[in-house]
DSSP file (Angstrom, degrees, kcal/mol; ACC not computed):
  #  RESIDUE AA STRUCTURE BP1 BP2  ACC     N-H-->O    O-->H-N    N-H-->O    O-->H-N    TCO  KAPPA ALPHA  PHI   PSI    X-CA   Y-CA   Z-CA
    1    1 A X              0   0    0      0, 0.0     2,-0.1     0, 0.0     0, 0.0   0.000 360.0 360.0 360.0 132.7   15.7    4.7  -12.2
    2    2 A X     >  -     0   0    0      1,-0.1     4,-1.9     4,-0.0     5,-0.2  -0.383 360.0-117.8 -81.3 159.1   18.7    3.3  -10.4
    3    3 A X  H  > S+     0   0    0      1,-0.2     4,-2.6     2,-0.2     5,-0.2   0.898 111.0  50.9 -65.8 -44.5   18.7    2.3   -6.8
    4    4 A X  H  > S+     0   0    0      1,-0.2     4,-2.3     2,-0.2    -1,-0.2   0.882 110.9  50.3 -62.9 -34.9   21.4    4.8   -5.5
    5    5 A X  H  > S+     0   0    0      2,-0.2     4,-2.0     1,-0.2    -1,-0.2   0.905 111.8  47.3 -67.2 -40.5   19.5    7.6   -7.2
    6    6 A X  H  X S+     0   0    0     -4,-1.9     4,-2.3     2,-0.2    -2,-0.2   0.901 112.2  50.2 -66.2 -41.5   16.2    6.6   -5.6
    7    7 A X  H  X S+     0   0    0     -4,-2.6     4,-2.2     1,-0.2    -2,-0.2   0.908 111.7  47.1 -64.9 -41.8   17.9    6.2   -2.2
    8    8 A X  H  X S+     0   0    0     -4,-2.3     4,-2.3     2,-0.2    -1,-0.2   0.869 110.6  52.8 -69.3 -34.4   19.5    9.7   -2.4
    9    9 A X  H  X S+     0   0    0     -4,-2.0     4,-2.0     2,-0.2    -2,-0.2   0.910 110.7  47.3 -64.8 -41.9   16.2   11.2   -3.5
   10   10 A X  H  X S+     0   0    0     -4,-2.3     4,-2.3     2,-0.2    -2,-0.2   0.898 111.7  50.8 -65.5 -40.3   14.4    9.7   -0.5
   11   11 A X  H  X S+     0   0    0     -4,-2.2     4,-2.4     1,-0.2    -2,-0.2   0.901 110.6  48.7 -64.1 -41.2   17.1   10.9    1.9
   12   12 A X  H  X S+     0   0    0     -4,-2.3     4,-2.5     2,-0.2    -1,-0.2   0.884 110.5  51.8 -65.6 -38.1   16.9   14.4    0.5
   13   13 A X  H  X S+     0   0    0     -4,-2.0     4,-2.3     2,-0.2    -2,-0.2   0.913 111.4  46.2 -64.6 -43.8   13.1   14.3    0.9
   14   14 A X  H  X S+     0   0    0     -4,-2.3     4,-2.3     2,-0.2    -2,-0.2   0.916 113.7  49.1 -65.3 -43.2   13.3   13.2    4.5
   15   15 A X  H  X S+     0   0    0     -4,-2.4     4,-2.2     1,-0.2    -2,-0.2   0.911 112.4  47.5 -63.5 -43.5   16.0   15.9    5.2
   16   16 A X  H  X S+     0   0    0     -4,-2.5     4,-2.2     2,-0.2    -1,-0.2   0.899 111.5  51.2 -64.5 -41.0   13.9   18.6    3.6
   17   17 A X  H  X S+     0   0    0     -4,-2.3     4,-2.0     1,-0.2    -2,-0.2   0.904 111.1  47.1 -63.0 -42.2   10.8   17.5    5.5
   18   18 A X  H  X S+     0   0    0     -4,-2.3     4,-2.5     2,-0.2    -1,-0.2   0.876 110.2  53.7 -68.0 -37.0   12.6   17.6    8.8
   19   19 A X  H  X S+     0   0    0     -4,-2.2     4,-1.7     2,-0.2    -2,-0.2   0.910 109.7  47.5 -63.3 -41.9   14.1   21.0    8.0
   20   20 A X  H  X S+     0   0    0     -4,-2.2     4,-2.6     2,-0.2     5,-0.3   0.897 111.1  51.5 -65.7 -39.9   10.7   22.4    7.3
   21   21 A X  H  X S+     0   0    0     -4,-2.0     4,-2.7     1,-0.2    -2,-0.2   0.902 110.3  48.4 -63.8 -41.1    9.3   20.9   10.5
   22   22 A X  H  < S+     0   0    0     -4,-2.5    -1,-0.2     1,-0.2    -2,-0.2   0.825 113.1  49.2 -67.6 -30.9   12.2   22.5   12.6
   23   23 A X  H  < S+     0   0    0     -4,-1.7     3,-0.3    -5,-0.2    -2,-0.2   0.915 118.7  36.7 -73.3 -44.1   11.5   25.8   10.9
   24   24 A X  H  < S+     0   0    0     -4,-2.6     2,-0.3     1,-0.3    -2,-0.2   0.857 134.2  21.2 -78.6 -36.1    7.7   25.8   11.5
   25   25 A X     <  +     0   0    0     -4,-2.7    -1,-0.3    -5,-0.3    -2,-0.1  -0.748  63.9 173.6-135.2  86.2    7.8   24.1   14.9
   26   26 A X        +     0   0    0     -3,-0.3    39,-2.5    -2,-0.3     2,-0.4   0.692  65.8  62.7 -71.2 -17.1   11.2   24.5   16.7
   27   27 A X  E     -A   64   0A   0     37,-0.2     2,-0.2    41,-0.1    37,-0.2  -0.889  61.9-178.1-112.8 140.8   10.0   23.0   19.9
   28   28 A X  E     -A   63   0A   0     35,-2.8    35,-2.5    -2,-0.4     2,-0.1  -0.732  40.6 -73.9-122.5 174.7    8.7   19.5   20.5
   29   29 A X  E     -A   62   0A   0     -2,-0.2    33,-0.3    33,-0.2     2,-0.1  -0.428  54.7-101.8 -69.8 144.3    7.3   17.7   23.6
   30   30 A X     >> -     0   0    0     31,-1.9     4,-0.8     1,-0.1     5,-0.6  -0.446  24.4-145.8 -64.3 135.7    9.8   16.6   26.2
   31   31 A X  T  45S+     0   0    0      3,-0.2    -1,-0.1     2,-0.2    -2,-0.1   0.767  93.1  53.9 -78.1 -24.8   10.6   12.9   25.9
   32   32 A X  T  45S+     0   0    0      1,-0.2    -1,-0.2     2,-0.0    -2,-0.0   0.926 124.0  21.7 -76.5 -44.7   11.1   12.4   29.6
   33   33 A X  T >45S-     0   0    0      6,-0.1     3,-1.4    21,-0.0     5,-0.3   0.345 101.4-120.9-106.4   6.2    7.8   13.8   30.8
   34   34 A X  T 3<5S-     0   0    0     -4,-0.8    -3,-0.2     1,-0.3    -5,-0.1   0.812  72.6 -56.7  57.6  33.7    5.8   13.4   27.5
   35   35 A X  T 3 <S+     0   0    0     -5,-0.6    -1,-0.3    -7,-0.1    -4,-0.1   0.553 115.7 110.4  80.9   8.0    5.1   17.2   27.4
   36   36 A X  S <  S-     0   0    0     -3,-1.4    -2,-0.1     2,-0.2     3,-0.1   0.777  75.8-132.7 -85.9 -27.6    3.4   17.3   30.8
   37   37 A X  S    S+     0   0    0      1,-0.1    17,-2.1    24,-0.1     2,-0.3   0.345  79.8  53.6  90.6  -6.9    6.2   19.2   32.7
   38   38 A X  E    S-B   53   0B   0     -5,-0.3    15,-0.2    15,-0.3     2,-0.2  -0.981  88.2 -98.5-152.8 160.5    6.2   16.8   35.6
   39   39 A X  E     -     0   0B   0     13,-2.4    12,-3.4    -2,-0.3     2,-0.5  -0.518  30.2-135.2 -79.3 149.0    6.5   13.1   36.3
   40   40 A X  E     +B   50   0B   0     10,-0.2     2,-0.3    -2,-0.2    10,-0.2  -0.931  29.6 177.0-105.3 126.9    3.4   11.0   36.9
   41   41 A X  E     -B   49   0B   0      8,-2.6     8,-3.3    -2,-0.5     2,-0.4  -0.831  22.1-133.2-123.8 162.5    3.6    8.7   39.8
   42   42 A X  E     -B   48   0B   0     -2,-0.3     6,-0.2     6,-0.2     2,-0.1  -0.910  16.4-137.4-114.4 145.5    1.2    6.2   41.5
   43   43 A X    >   -     0   0    0      4,-2.2     3,-1.6    -2,-0.4     6,-0.0  -0.215  43.4 -83.0 -86.6-172.5    0.6    5.9   45.2
   44   44 A X  T 3  S+     0   0    0      1,-0.3    -1,-0.1     2,-0.1    -2,-0.0   0.755 129.9  54.4 -66.6 -23.3    0.3    2.6   47.0
   45   45 A X  T 3  S-     0   0    0      2,-0.1    -1,-0.3     1,-0.0    -3,-0.0   0.497 119.5-107.8 -88.1  -3.9   -3.4    2.3   46.0
   46   46 A X  S <  S+     0   0    0     -3,-1.6     2,-0.2     1,-0.3    -2,-0.1   0.506  71.9 140.2  92.8   4.3   -2.6    2.7   42.3
   47   47 A X        -     0   0    0      1,-0.1    -4,-2.2    -5,-0.0    -1,-0.3  -0.589  54.5-114.4 -82.7 144.1   -4.0    6.2   41.9
   48   48 A X  E     +B   42   0B   0     -2,-0.2     2,-0.3    -6,-0.2    -6,-0.2  -0.537  38.7 174.0 -76.8 140.4   -2.1    8.7   39.8
   49   49 A X  E     -B   41   0B   0     -8,-3.3    -8,-2.6    -2,-0.2     2,-0.3  -0.972  37.3 -94.5-142.1 160.1   -0.6   11.7   41.4
   50   50 A X  E     -B   40   0B   0     -2,-0.3   -10,-0.2   -10,-0.2     3,-0.1  -0.554  41.6-164.3 -77.5 131.9    1.7   14.5   40.2
   51   51 A X  E     -     0   0B   0    -12,-3.4     3,-0.1    -2,-0.3    -1,-0.1  -0.014  38.0 -45.9 -95.0-156.4    5.4   14.0   40.9
   52   52 A X  E     -     0   0B   0      1,-0.1   -13,-2.4   -14,-0.1    -1,-0.3  -0.258  69.2 -86.7 -71.7 161.1    8.3   16.4   40.8
   53   53 A X  E     -B   38   0B   0    -15,-0.2   -15,-0.3     1,-0.1     2,-0.2  -0.397  53.1 -98.0 -64.8 146.3    8.8   18.9   38.1
   54   54 A X     >> -     0   0    0    -17,-2.1     5,-1.0     1,-0.2     4,-0.5  -0.488  27.7-158.8 -69.8 130.1   10.8   17.6   35.1
   55   55 A X  T  45S+     0   0    0     -2,-0.2    -1,-0.2     3,-0.2    -2,-0.0   0.771  86.4  59.1 -81.3 -26.1   14.5   18.5   35.3
   56   56 A X  T  45S+     0   0    0      1,-0.2    -1,-0.2     2,-0.0    -2,-0.0   0.921 120.8  22.8 -70.9 -43.4   15.1   18.1   31.6
   57   57 A X  T >45S-     0   0    0      6,-0.1     3,-1.1   -20,-0.0     5,-0.3   0.375 103.4-119.8-104.9   3.9   12.6   20.6   30.4
   58   58 A X  T 3<5S-     0   0    0     -4,-0.5    -3,-0.2     1,-0.2   -20,-0.1   0.876  71.0 -59.7  57.1  40.5   12.4   22.7   33.6
   59   59 A X  T 3 <S+     0   0    0     -5,-1.0    -1,-0.2     1,-0.1    -4,-0.1   0.641 116.7 108.6  66.4  19.8    8.7   22.0   33.9
   60   60 A X  S <  S-     0   0    0     -3,-1.1    -2,-0.1     2,-0.2     3,-0.1   0.749  75.3-136.3 -91.3 -26.7    7.8   23.6   30.6
   61   61 A X  S    S+     0   0    0      1,-0.3   -31,-1.9   -24,-0.1     2,-0.3   0.431  70.9  99.4  85.0  -0.7    7.0   20.3   28.8
   62   62 A X  E     -A   29   0A   0     -5,-0.3     2,-0.3   -33,-0.3    -1,-0.3  -0.855  47.4-174.4-120.4 154.0    8.9   21.5   25.7
   63   63 A X  E     -A   28   0A   0    -35,-2.5   -35,-2.8    -2,-0.3     2,-0.3  -0.964  32.8-105.3-139.3 156.0   12.4   20.9   24.3
   64   64 A X  E     -A   27   0A   0     -2,-0.3   -37,-0.2   -37,-0.2   -38,-0.1  -0.656  40.9-113.7 -83.6 138.3   14.2   22.3   21.3
   65   65 A X     >  -     0   0    0    -39,-2.5     4,-2.3    -2,-0.3     5,-0.2  -0.337  20.0-119.3 -69.8 153.3   14.5   20.0   18.4
   66   66 A X  H  > S+     0   0    0      1,-0.2     4,-2.3     2,-0.2     5,-0.2   0.897 113.0  51.2 -61.3 -43.4   17.9   18.7   17.4
   67   67 A X  H  > S+     0   0    0      1,-0.2     4,-2.1     2,-0.2    -1,-0.2   0.880 111.2  47.5 -63.7 -38.4   17.7   20.3   13.9
   68   68 A X  H  > S+     0   0    0      2,-0.2     4,-2.8     1,-0.2    -1,-0.2   0.872 109.7  53.7 -70.6 -36.3   16.8   23.7   15.3
   69   69 A X  H  X S+     0   0    0     -4,-2.3     4,-2.2     2,-0.2    -2,-0.2   0.912 109.9  47.8 -62.5 -42.4   19.6   23.4   17.9
   70   70 A X  H  X S+     0   0    0     -4,-2.3     4,-2.4     2,-0.2    -2,-0.2   0.912 112.6  49.0 -64.2 -43.0   22.1   22.7   15.1
   71   71 A X  H  X S+     0   0    0     -4,-2.1     4,-2.7     2,-0.2     5,-0.2   0.926 111.2  49.3 -62.4 -45.3   20.7   25.7   13.1
   72   72 A X  H  X S+     0   0    0     -4,-2.8     4,-2.3     1,-0.2    -2,-0.2   0.901 111.7  49.1 -61.5 -40.9   20.9   28.0   16.1
   73   73 A X  H  X S+     0   0    0     -4,-2.2     4,-2.1     2,-0.2    -1,-0.2   0.918 112.8  47.0 -65.2 -43.4   24.5   27.0   16.8
   74   74 A X  H  X S+     0   0    0     -4,-2.4     4,-2.3     2,-0.2    -2,-0.2   0.904 113.0  48.8 -65.4 -41.6   25.5   27.5   13.2
   75   75 A X  H  X S+     0   0    0     -4,-2.7     4,-2.5     2,-0.2    -1,-0.2   0.895 111.2  50.1 -66.0 -39.5   23.8   30.9   13.0
   76   76 A X  H  X S+     0   0    0     -4,-2.3     4,-2.1    -5,-0.2    -1,-0.2   0.900 111.8  48.1 -65.1 -40.7   25.4   32.0   16.3
   77   77 A X  H  X S+     0   0    0     -4,-2.1     4,-1.6     2,-0.2    -2,-0.2   0.895 112.0  49.6 -65.9 -40.3   28.9   30.9   15.0
   78   78 A X  H  X S+     0   0    0     -4,-2.3     4,-1.1     2,-0.2    -2,-0.2   0.927 111.7  47.7 -64.4 -45.3   28.3   32.8   11.7
   79   79 A X  H  < S+     0   0    0     -4,-2.5     3,-0.4     1,-0.2     4,-0.3   0.887 111.5  51.0 -63.9 -38.2   27.2   36.0   13.4
   80   80 A X  H >< S+     0   0    0     -4,-2.1     3,-0.5     1,-0.2    -1,-0.2   0.819 110.0  50.6 -68.9 -29.9   30.2   35.8   15.8
   81   81 A X  H 3< S+     0   0    0     -4,-1.6    -1,-0.2     1,-0.2    -2,-0.2   0.676 107.0  53.1 -82.5 -17.2   32.6   35.4   12.9
   82   82 A X  T 3<        0   0    0     -4,-1.1    -1,-0.2    -3,-0.4    -2,-0.2   0.331 360.0 360.0-100.6   7.3   31.3   38.3   10.9
   83   83 A X    <         0   0    0     -3,-0.5    -1,-0.2    -4,-0.3    -2,-0.1   0.462 360.0 360.0 -84.5 360.0   31.6   40.9   13.6
């Protein structure tokens, strides 16, 4: 088996796997707040306390995956073009 064929097969496998993941689970944890929905801060004594609500995920703790966002945009464009 040649090296370019193996590389393209691996790339196709990774792409297919990510597509299935976006289909089954379109939302992932927010990267800024780690899925908590708010920032964690420490006070002067070193104890953890709840900070402000996360602005990136609007305090839900979830974000839409990049692959699902691309799919939604393509589907919306297709539907708008066939009307």
